[in-house]
Every structure is written in structure tokens, then in C-alpha cells.
PDB file as gemmi writes it, atoms N, CA and C in Angstrom:
CRYST1    1.000    1.000    1.000  90.00  90.00  90.00 P 1                      
ATOM      1  N   MET A   1      25.514  27.481  -7.737  1.00  0.00           N  
ATOM      2  CA  MET A   1      24.143  27.921  -7.742  1.00  0.00           C  
ATOM      3  C   MET A   1      24.024  29.108  -8.702  1.00  0.00           C  
ATOM      4  N   THR A   2      22.966  29.124  -9.452  1.00  0.00           N  
ATOM      5  CA  THR A   2      22.799  30.194 -10.429  1.00  0.00           C  
ATOM      6  C   THR A   2      22.311  31.476  -9.760  1.00  0.00           C  
ATOM      7  N   ALA A   3      22.479  32.582 -10.483  1.00  0.00           N  
ATOM      8  CA  ALA A   3      22.009  33.871  -9.974  1.00  0.00           C  
ATOM      9  C   ALA A   3      20.497  33.838  -9.768  1.00  0.00           C  
ATOM     10  N   THR A   4      19.787  33.133 -10.624  1.00  0.00           N  
ATOM     11  CA  THR A   4      18.335  33.033 -10.488  1.00  0.00           C  
ATOM     12  C   THR A   4      17.962  32.379  -9.156  1.00  0.00           C  
ATOM     13  N   VAL A   5      18.646  31.300  -8.820  1.00  0.00           N  
ATOM     14  CA  VAL A   5      18.358  30.620  -7.558  1.00  0.00           C  
ATOM     15  C   VAL A   5      18.695  31.531  -6.382  1.00  0.00           C  
ATOM     16  N   GLU A   6      19.830  32.211  -6.456  1.00  0.00           N  
ATOM     17  CA  GLU A   6      20.203  33.135  -5.381  1.00  0.00           C  
ATOM     18  C   GLU A   6      19.157  34.233  -5.230  1.00  0.00           C  
ATOM     19  N   ASN A   7      18.677  34.772  -6.340  1.00  0.00           N  
ATOM     20  CA  ASN A   7      17.633  35.808  -6.292  1.00  0.00           C  
ATOM     21  C   ASN A   7      16.351  35.269  -5.665  1.00  0.00           C  
ATOM     22  N   LEU A   8      15.960  34.058  -6.053  1.00  0.00           N  
ATOM     23  CA  LEU A   8      14.755  33.456  -5.484  1.00  0.00           C  
ATOM     24  C   LEU A   8      14.909  33.243  -3.982  1.00  0.00           C  
ATOM     25  N   LYS A   9      16.086  32.782  -3.570  1.00  0.00           N  
ATOM     26  CA  LYS A   9      16.325  32.579  -2.133  1.00  0.00           C  
ATOM     27  C   LYS A   9      16.243  33.906  -1.385  1.00  0.00           C  
ATOM     28  N   ASN A  10      16.823  34.944  -1.949  1.00  0.00           N  
ATOM     29  CA  ASN A  10      16.767  36.263  -1.315  1.00  0.00           C  
ATOM     30  C   ASN A  10      15.330  36.765  -1.207  1.00  0.00           C  
ATOM     31  N   GLU A  11      14.553  36.570  -2.261  1.00  0.00           N  
ATOM     32  CA  GLU A  11      13.146  36.978  -2.220  1.00  0.00           C  
ATOM     33  C   GLU A  11      12.366  36.153  -1.203  1.00  0.00           C  
ATOM     34  N   ALA A  12      12.650  34.866  -1.143  1.00  0.00           N  
ATOM     35  CA  ALA A  12      11.942  33.991  -0.197  1.00  0.00           C  
ATOM     36  C   ALA A  12      12.214  34.411   1.244  1.00  0.00           C  
ATOM     37  N   ARG A  13      13.401  34.915   1.511  1.00  0.00           N  
ATOM     38  CA  ARG A  13      13.731  35.354   2.875  1.00  0.00           C  
ATOM     39  C   ARG A  13      12.862  36.530   3.323  1.00  0.00           C  
ATOM     40  N   GLN A  14      12.264  37.224   2.371  1.00  0.00           N  
ATOM     41  CA  GLN A  14      11.411  38.365   2.697  1.00  0.00           C  
ATOM     42  C   GLN A  14       9.990  37.933   3.048  1.00  0.00           C  
ATOM     43  N   LEU A  15       9.670  36.683   2.794  1.00  0.00           N  
ATOM     44  CA  LEU A  15       8.330  36.167   3.078  1.00  0.00           C  
ATOM     45  C   LEU A  15       8.166  35.864   4.557  1.00  0.00           C  
ATOM     46  N   SER A  16       6.924  35.797   4.971  1.00  0.00           N  
ATOM     47  CA  SER A  16       6.638  35.384   6.358  1.00  0.00           C  
ATOM     48  C   SER A  16       6.964  33.900   6.497  1.00  0.00           C  
ATOM     49  N   VAL A  17       7.026  33.443   7.724  1.00  0.00           N  
ATOM     50  CA  VAL A  17       7.293  32.031   7.983  1.00  0.00           C  
ATOM     51  C   VAL A  17       6.241  31.173   7.285  1.00  0.00           C  
ATOM     52  N   ARG A  18       4.994  31.554   7.410  1.00  0.00           N  
ATOM     53  CA  ARG A  18       3.903  30.787   6.792  1.00  0.00           C  
ATOM     54  C   ARG A  18       4.050  30.761   5.265  1.00  0.00           C  
ATOM     55  N   GLU A  19       4.394  31.891   4.672  1.00  0.00           N  
ATOM     56  CA  GLU A  19       4.568  31.950   3.218  1.00  0.00           C  
ATOM     57  C   GLU A  19       5.759  31.084   2.774  1.00  0.00           C  
ATOM     58  N   ARG A  20       6.840  31.105   3.543  1.00  0.00           N  
ATOM     59  CA  ARG A  20       8.000  30.269   3.210  1.00  0.00           C  
ATOM     60  C   ARG A  20       7.640  28.791   3.320  1.00  0.00           C  
ATOM     61  N   GLU A  21       6.853  28.458   4.338  1.00  0.00           N  
ATOM     62  CA  GLU A  21       6.410  27.077   4.497  1.00  0.00           C  
ATOM     63  C   GLU A  21       5.565  26.651   3.300  1.00  0.00           C  
ATOM     64  N   ASP A  22       4.618  27.497   2.901  1.00  0.00           N  
ATOM     65  CA  ASP A  22       3.773  27.191   1.746  1.00  0.00           C  
ATOM     66  C   ASP A  22       4.615  27.013   0.489  1.00  0.00           C  
ATOM     67  N   LEU A  23       5.593  27.891   0.318  1.00  0.00           N  
ATOM     68  CA  LEU A  23       6.473  27.817  -0.854  1.00  0.00           C  
ATOM     69  C   LEU A  23       7.279  26.524  -0.842  1.00  0.00           C  
ATOM     70  N   ALA A  24       7.834  26.174   0.313  1.00  0.00           N  
ATOM     71  CA  ALA A  24       8.631  24.950   0.419  1.00  0.00           C  
ATOM     72  C   ALA A  24       7.796  23.726   0.063  1.00  0.00           C  
ATOM     73  N   TYR A  25       6.581  23.648   0.591  1.00  0.00           N  
ATOM     74  CA  TYR A  25       5.729  22.503   0.279  1.00  0.00           C  
ATOM     75  C   TYR A  25       5.354  22.485  -1.199  1.00  0.00           C  
ATOM     76  N   ALA A  26       5.091  23.643  -1.777  1.00  0.00           N  
ATOM     77  CA  ALA A  26       4.745  23.702  -3.201  1.00  0.00           C  
ATOM     78  C   ALA A  26       5.900  23.206  -4.060  1.00  0.00           C  
ATOM     79  N   ILE A  27       7.118  23.589  -3.708  1.00  0.00           N  
ATOM     80  CA  ILE A  27       8.286  23.139  -4.462  1.00  0.00           C  
ATOM     81  C   ILE A  27       8.486  21.640  -4.294  1.00  0.00           C  
ATOM     82  N   LEU A  28       8.393  21.155  -3.060  1.00  0.00           N  
ATOM     83  CA  LEU A  28       8.574  19.727  -2.815  1.00  0.00           C  
ATOM     84  C   LEU A  28       7.514  18.890  -3.527  1.00  0.00           C  
ATOM     85  N   ASP A  29       6.307  19.413  -3.625  1.00  0.00           N  
ATOM     86  CA  ASP A  29       5.237  18.684  -4.303  1.00  0.00           C  
ATOM     87  C   ASP A  29       5.518  18.514  -5.793  1.00  0.00           C  
ATOM     88  N   GLU A  30       6.397  19.356  -6.342  1.00  0.00           N  
ATOM     89  CA  GLU A  30       6.727  19.287  -7.766  1.00  0.00           C  
ATOM     90  C   GLU A  30       7.820  18.262  -8.066  1.00  0.00           C  
ATOM     91  N   ILE A  31       8.433  17.703  -7.040  1.00  0.00           N  
ATOM     92  CA  ILE A  31       9.512  16.741  -7.236  1.00  0.00           C  
ATOM     93  C   ILE A  31       8.948  15.340  -7.070  1.00  0.00           C  
ATOM     94  N   SER A  32       9.095  14.532  -8.115  1.00  0.00           N  
ATOM     95  CA  SER A  32       8.593  13.160  -8.027  1.00  0.00           C  
ATOM     96  C   SER A  32       9.568  12.312  -7.216  1.00  0.00           C  
ATOM     97  N   PRO A  33       9.068  11.249  -6.604  1.00  0.00           N  
ATOM     98  CA  PRO A  33       9.961  10.354  -5.864  1.00  0.00           C  
ATOM     99  C   PRO A  33      11.093   9.803  -6.735  1.00  0.00           C  
ATOM    100  N   ASP A  34      10.789   9.527  -8.005  1.00  0.00           N  
ATOM    101  CA  ASP A  34      11.817   9.021  -8.912  1.00  0.00           C  
ATOM    102  C   ASP A  34      12.907  10.062  -9.156  1.00  0.00           C  
ATOM    103  N   GLU A  35      12.510  11.329  -9.334  1.00  0.00           N  
ATOM    104  CA  GLU A  35      13.493  12.398  -9.520  1.00  0.00           C  
ATOM    105  C   GLU A  35      14.361  12.559  -8.283  1.00  0.00           C  
ATOM    106  N   LEU A  36      13.729  12.510  -7.136  1.00  0.00           N  
ATOM    107  CA  LEU A  36      14.460  12.661  -5.886  1.00  0.00           C  
ATOM    108  C   LEU A  36      15.460  11.518  -5.711  1.00  0.00           C  
ATOM    109  N   MET A  37      15.026  10.288  -5.962  1.00  0.00           N  
ATOM    110  CA  MET A  37      15.917   9.137  -5.844  1.00  0.00           C  
ATOM    111  C   MET A  37      17.082   9.255  -6.822  1.00  0.00           C  
ATOM    112  N   GLU A  38      16.807   9.688  -8.032  1.00  0.00           N  
ATOM    113  CA  GLU A  38      17.862   9.843  -9.033  1.00  0.00           C  
ATOM    114  C   GLU A  38      18.920  10.846  -8.566  1.00  0.00           C  
ATOM    115  N   GLU A  39      18.484  11.970  -8.041  1.00  0.00           N  
ATOM    116  CA  GLU A  39      19.426  12.985  -7.557  1.00  0.00           C  
ATOM    117  C   GLU A  39      20.203  12.487  -6.345  1.00  0.00           C  
ATOM    118  N   GLN A  40      19.522  11.776  -5.453  1.00  0.00           N  
ATOM    119  CA  GLN A  40      20.210  11.235  -4.279  1.00  0.00           C  
ATOM    120  C   GLN A  40      21.261  10.214  -4.689  1.00  0.00           C  
ATOM    121  N   MET A  41      20.965   9.398  -5.675  1.00  0.00           N  
ATOM    122  CA  MET A  41      21.925   8.393  -6.128  1.00  0.00           C  
ATOM    123  C   MET A  41      23.133   9.045  -6.797  1.00  0.00           C  
ATOM    124  N   LYS A  42      22.933  10.175  -7.469  1.00  0.00           N  
ATOM    125  CA  LYS A  42      24.068  10.912  -8.031  1.00  0.00           C  
ATOM    126  C   LYS A  42      25.001  11.380  -6.914  1.00  0.00           C  
ATOM    127  N   ILE A  43      24.413  11.856  -5.830  1.00  0.00           N  
ATOM    128  CA  ILE A  43      25.218  12.316  -4.688  1.00  0.00           C  
ATOM    129  C   ILE A  43      25.968  11.141  -4.075  1.00  0.00           C  
ATOM    130  N   VAL A  44      25.294  10.012  -3.909  1.00  0.00           N  
ATOM    131  CA  VAL A  44      25.936   8.820  -3.346  1.00  0.00           C  
ATOM    132  C   VAL A  44      27.093   8.387  -4.246  1.00  0.00           C  
ATOM    133  N   ALA A  45      26.864   8.355  -5.555  1.00  0.00           N  
ATOM    134  CA  ALA A  45      27.918   7.939  -6.487  1.00  0.00           C  
ATOM    135  C   ALA A  45      29.114   8.879  -6.405  1.00  0.00           C  
ATOM    136  N   GLN A  46      28.876  10.182  -6.316  1.00  0.00           N  
ATOM    137  CA  GLN A  46      29.969  11.138  -6.218  1.00  0.00           C  
ATOM    138  C   GLN A  46      30.736  10.963  -4.914  1.00  0.00           C  
ATOM    139  N   ARG A  47      30.028  10.731  -3.835  1.00  0.00           N  
ATOM    140  CA  ARG A  47      30.701  10.525  -2.546  1.00  0.00           C  
ATOM    141  C   ARG A  47      31.532   9.248  -2.561  1.00  0.00           C  
ATOM    142  N   MET A  48      30.999   8.194  -3.180  1.00  0.00           N  
ATOM    143  CA  MET A  48      31.754   6.949  -3.286  1.00  0.00           C  
ATOM    144  C   MET A  48      33.012   7.169  -4.133  1.00  0.00           C  
ATOM    145  N   GLU A  49      32.903   7.925  -5.186  1.00  0.00           N  
ATOM    146  CA  GLU A  49      34.053   8.232  -6.043  1.00  0.00           C  
ATOM    147  C   GLU A  49      35.094   9.039  -5.267  1.00  0.00           C  
ATOM    148  N   ASN A  50      34.633   9.992  -4.462  1.00  0.00           N  
ATOM    149  CA  ASN A  50      35.559  10.781  -3.643  1.00  0.00           C  
ATOM    150  C   ASN A  50      36.331   9.892  -2.671  1.00  0.00           C  
ATOM    151  N   VAL A  51      35.665   8.906  -2.097  1.00  0.00           N  
ATOM    152  CA  VAL A  51      36.349   7.961  -1.199  1.00  0.00           C  
ATOM    153  C   VAL A  51      37.354   7.148  -2.005  1.00  0.00           C  
ATOM    154  N   ARG A  52      36.940   6.664  -3.149  1.00  0.00           N  
ATOM    155  CA  ARG A  52      37.829   5.853  -3.987  1.00  0.00           C  
ATOM    156  C   ARG A  52      39.079   6.622  -4.390  1.00  0.00           C  
ATOM    157  N   LEU A  53      38.923   7.923  -4.681  1.00  0.00           N  
ATOM    158  CA  LEU A  53      40.054   8.749  -5.109  1.00  0.00           C  
ATOM    159  C   LEU A  53      40.871   9.295  -3.942  1.00  0.00           C  
ATOM    160  N   GLY A  54      40.420   9.037  -2.730  1.00  0.00           N  
ATOM    161  CA  GLY A  54      41.143   9.525  -1.570  1.00  0.00           C  
ATOM    162  C   GLY A  54      40.826  10.972  -1.210  1.00  0.00           C  
ATOM    163  N   LYS A  55      39.808  11.545  -1.820  1.00  0.00           N  
ATOM    164  CA  LYS A  55      39.408  12.923  -1.514  1.00  0.00           C  
ATOM    165  C   LYS A  55      38.598  12.991  -0.218  1.00  0.00           C  
ATOM    166  N   SER A  56      37.988  11.886   0.131  1.00  0.00           N  
ATOM    167  CA  SER A  56      37.196  11.775   1.364  1.00  0.00           C  
ATOM    168  C   SER A  56      37.587  10.476   2.041  1.00  0.00           C  
ATOM    169  N   LYS A  57      37.374  10.420   3.337  1.00  0.00           N  
ATOM    170  CA  LYS A  57      37.645   9.165   4.028  1.00  0.00           C  
ATOM    171  C   LYS A  57      36.432   8.790   4.870  1.00  0.00           C  
ATOM    172  N   LEU A  58      36.277   7.510   5.041  1.00  0.00           N  
ATOM    173  CA  LEU A  58      35.183   7.000   5.851  1.00  0.00           C  
ATOM    174  C   LEU A  58      35.580   7.045   7.316  1.00  0.00           C  
ATOM    175  N   ILE A  59      34.591   7.204   8.159  1.00  0.00           N  
ATOM    176  CA  ILE A  59      34.822   7.156   9.598  1.00  0.00           C  
ATOM    177  C   ILE A  59      33.862   6.122  10.192  1.00  0.00           C  
ATOM    178  N   PRO A  60      34.217   5.549  11.339  1.00  0.00           N  
ATOM    179  CA  PRO A  60      33.318   4.581  11.964  1.00  0.00           C  
ATOM    180  C   PRO A  60      31.980   5.226  12.338  1.00  0.00           C  
ATOM    181  N   MET A  61      30.938   4.422  12.305  1.00  0.00           N  
ATOM    182  CA  MET A  61      29.599   4.902  12.609  1.00  0.00           C  
ATOM    183  C   MET A  61      29.540   5.577  13.979  1.00  0.00           C  
ATOM    184  N   GLU A  62      30.224   5.017  14.955  1.00  0.00           N  
ATOM    185  CA  GLU A  62      30.212   5.586  16.291  1.00  0.00           C  
ATOM    186  C   GLU A  62      30.763   7.015  16.284  1.00  0.00           C  
ATOM    187  N   GLU A  63      31.827   7.232  15.504  1.00  0.00           N  
ATOM    188  CA  GLU A  63      32.416   8.570  15.403  1.00  0.00           C  
ATOM    189  C   GLU A  63      31.435   9.527  14.723  1.00  0.00           C  
ATOM    190  N   ALA A  64      30.758   9.052  13.688  1.00  0.00           N  
ATOM    191  CA  ALA A  64      29.776   9.892  13.005  1.00  0.00           C  
ATOM    192  C   ALA A  64      28.670  10.312  13.977  1.00  0.00           C  
ATOM    193  N   PHE A  65      28.180   9.357  14.771  1.00  0.00           N  
ATOM    194  CA  PHE A  65      27.141   9.686  15.750  1.00  0.00           C  
ATOM    195  C   PHE A  65      27.659  10.647  16.808  1.00  0.00           C  
ATOM    196  N   ARG A  66      28.912  10.450  17.255  1.00  0.00           N  
ATOM    197  CA  ARG A  66      29.491  11.347  18.243  1.00  0.00           C  
ATOM    198  C   ARG A  66      29.553  12.776  17.689  1.00  0.00           C  
ATOM    199  N   ARG A  67      29.959  12.902  16.428  1.00  0.00           N  
ATOM    200  CA  ARG A  67      30.040  14.224  15.813  1.00  0.00           C  
ATOM    201  C   ARG A  67      28.655  14.866  15.663  1.00  0.00           C  
ATOM    202  N   MET A  68      27.660  14.055  15.309  1.00  0.00           N  
ATOM    203  CA  MET A  68      26.313  14.593  15.178  1.00  0.00           C  
ATOM    204  C   MET A  68      25.779  15.063  16.513  1.00  0.00           C  
ATOM    205  N   ASP A  69      26.019  14.269  17.557  1.00  0.00           N  
ATOM    206  CA  ASP A  69      25.592  14.656  18.897  1.00  0.00           C  
ATOM    207  C   ASP A  69      26.267  15.958  19.324  1.00  0.00           C  
ATOM    208  N   ALA A  70      27.561  16.046  19.065  1.00  0.00           N  
ATOM    209  CA  ALA A  70      28.313  17.252  19.433  1.00  0.00           C  
ATOM    210  C   ALA A  70      27.777  18.466  18.676  1.00  0.00           C  
ATOM    211  N   ALA A  71      27.498  18.301  17.400  1.00  0.00           N  
ATOM    212  CA  ALA A  71      26.978  19.410  16.597  1.00  0.00           C  
ATOM    213  C   ALA A  71      25.597  19.831  17.093  1.00  0.00           C  
ATOM    214  N   ALA A  72      24.776  18.861  17.438  1.00  0.00           N  
ATOM    215  CA  ALA A  72      23.429  19.159  17.927  1.00  0.00           C  
ATOM    216  C   ALA A  72      23.474  19.883  19.266  1.00  0.00           C  
ATOM    217  N   ASN A  73      24.514  19.606  20.052  1.00  0.00           N  
ATOM    218  CA  ASN A  73      24.651  20.237  21.368  1.00  0.00           C  
ATOM    219  C   ASN A  73      25.518  21.481  21.339  1.00  0.00           C  
ATOM    220  N   GLY A  74      25.961  21.875  20.143  1.00  0.00           N  
ATOM    221  CA  GLY A  74      26.728  23.106  20.005  1.00  0.00           C  
ATOM    222  C   GLY A  74      28.178  23.014  20.416  1.00  0.00           C  
ATOM    223  N   SER A  75      28.731  21.799  20.472  1.00  0.00           N  
ATOM    224  CA  SER A  75      30.150  21.651  20.809  1.00  0.00           C  
ATOM    225  C   SER A  75      30.825  20.806  19.741  1.00  0.00           C  
ATOM    226  N   ARG A  76      32.102  20.605  19.929  1.00  0.00           N  
ATOM    227  CA  ARG A  76      32.867  19.789  18.966  1.00  0.00           C  
ATOM    228  C   ARG A  76      33.435  18.589  19.612  1.00  0.00           C  
TER     229      ARG A  76                                                      
END                                                                             
């Protein structure tokens, strides 16, 4: 992350909840669905490459759901 982004995040933390909400919606409104899909596909491709190279491993769906439930409930 660039210093500019870090500075913007720090400044945004000083805003009220309502101001942060307005800012978030304004930023999201600037992203086209095509841009968003393109960025998401880059992430998917990188994750698939990590699995192929052995840097990441897949887990069964049931295990993924169990981990999400545990995280949502504050346990492991």
C-alpha cells in the first residue's frame, strides 16, 4: 500500500461514522462493475497459481464453513 493510501486511511479514521459511510459509497460509486470483475479475477488467478505452486492448499468446503463459523463466534 502506498503512503498516499495510508495517509488517506488515517484521515478517514478521523471522520464521523456518517462521513466515513458517505466516503465509502462515493469511492464505490467510482468503480465500474467491469473494473471490479477484472480485479477480482486477478485475485482468483493469483490464488489458483498459489495452489498450483504449492504455496496454498485447498480445504474441503465443510472445513471452510467450520472455520468461518468459529471466527464469527470468536473461537478457533
